[in-house]
C-alpha positions as CSV (number, residue, x, y, z in Angstrom):
1,X,0.1,0.3,0.1
2,X,0.8,3.9,-0.6
3,X,0.3,6.4,1.8
4,X,1.5,10.0,2.2
5,X,4.0,11.2,4.5
6,X,2.7,14.7,4.6
7,X,2.6,14.4,8.8
8,X,5.8,13.5,9.3
9,X,7.0,16.2,6.9
10,X,4.8,18.6,8.5
11,X,6.7,17.6,11.7
12,X,10.3,17.4,10.3
13,X,9.8,21.0,9.2
14,X,8.6,22.2,12.2
15,X,5.2,23.3,10.4
16,X,1.6,22.7,11.6
17,X,-1.3,20.5,10.0
18,X,-3.6,24.4,10.2
19,X,-0.2,25.6,8.5
20,X,-0.4,23.6,5.5
21,X,-4.3,23.7,5.2
22,X,-4.9,28.2,5.0
23,X,-1.9,27.0,2.3
24,X,-3.9,24.6,-0.1
25,X,-6.9,26.5,-0.2
26,X,-9.2,23.1,-0.4
27,X,-12.2,22.8,2.0
28,X,-11.3,21.1,5.5
29,X,-12.8,17.8,4.9
30,X,-11.2,16.8,1.8
31,X,-8.0,18.5,2.9
32,X,-7.8,16.5,6.2
33,X,-9.0,13.0,4.3
34,X,-5.9,13.6,1.8
35,X,-3.4,14.5,4.5
36,X,-4.7,11.2,6.8
37,X,-4.5,8.9,4.5
38,X,-8.4,8.7,3.9
39,X,-9.1,9.1,0.0
40,X,-8.2,6.7,-2.6
41,X,-7.2,9.3,-5.1
42,X,-5.4,12.6,-5.3
43,X,-5.3,14.9,-7.8
44,X,-2.2,15.8,-9.8
45,X,-2.9,19.4,-9.1
46,X,-2.6,18.8,-5.1
47,X,0.5,16.8,-5.4
48,X,2.0,19.8,-7.4
49,X,0.9,22.1,-4.6
50,X,2.3,20.0,-1.6
51,X,5.3,19.2,-3.4
52,X,6.0,23.3,-3.7
53,X,4.4,24.2,-0.2
54,X,6.7,21.9,1.1
55,X,9.5,22.3,-0.6
56,X,10.2,18.8,-1.1
57,X,10.2,16.0,-4.8
58,X,6.9,14.8,-5.5
59,X,8.2,11.4,-4.6
60,X,9.3,12.1,-1.0
61,X,5.4,12.8,-0.2
62,X,4.8,9.3,-0.5
63,X,6.0,5.7,1.5
64,X,4.9,1.8,0.4
65,X,4.0,0.3,3.7
66,X,3.5,-3.3,3.5
67,X,0.2,-5.0,4.9
68,X,-0.1,-8.4,5.9
69,X,-2.9,-10.0,5.2
70,X,-4.0,-13.3,7.0
């Protein structure tokens, strides 16, 4: 499974979730779903915006985690 690591990046950069929310110009509901990995799709324009705001390559926004299916 692939997930966004936006919250970790915010912590590394000493920024708050609210700070990012104000810069993204999204509804809070959509913003929160996106950064807490509760959505199954993300617009390319939002990925580009996240990358620019957080000053990191798009690839750094993601991590692959293993899910154990039993």
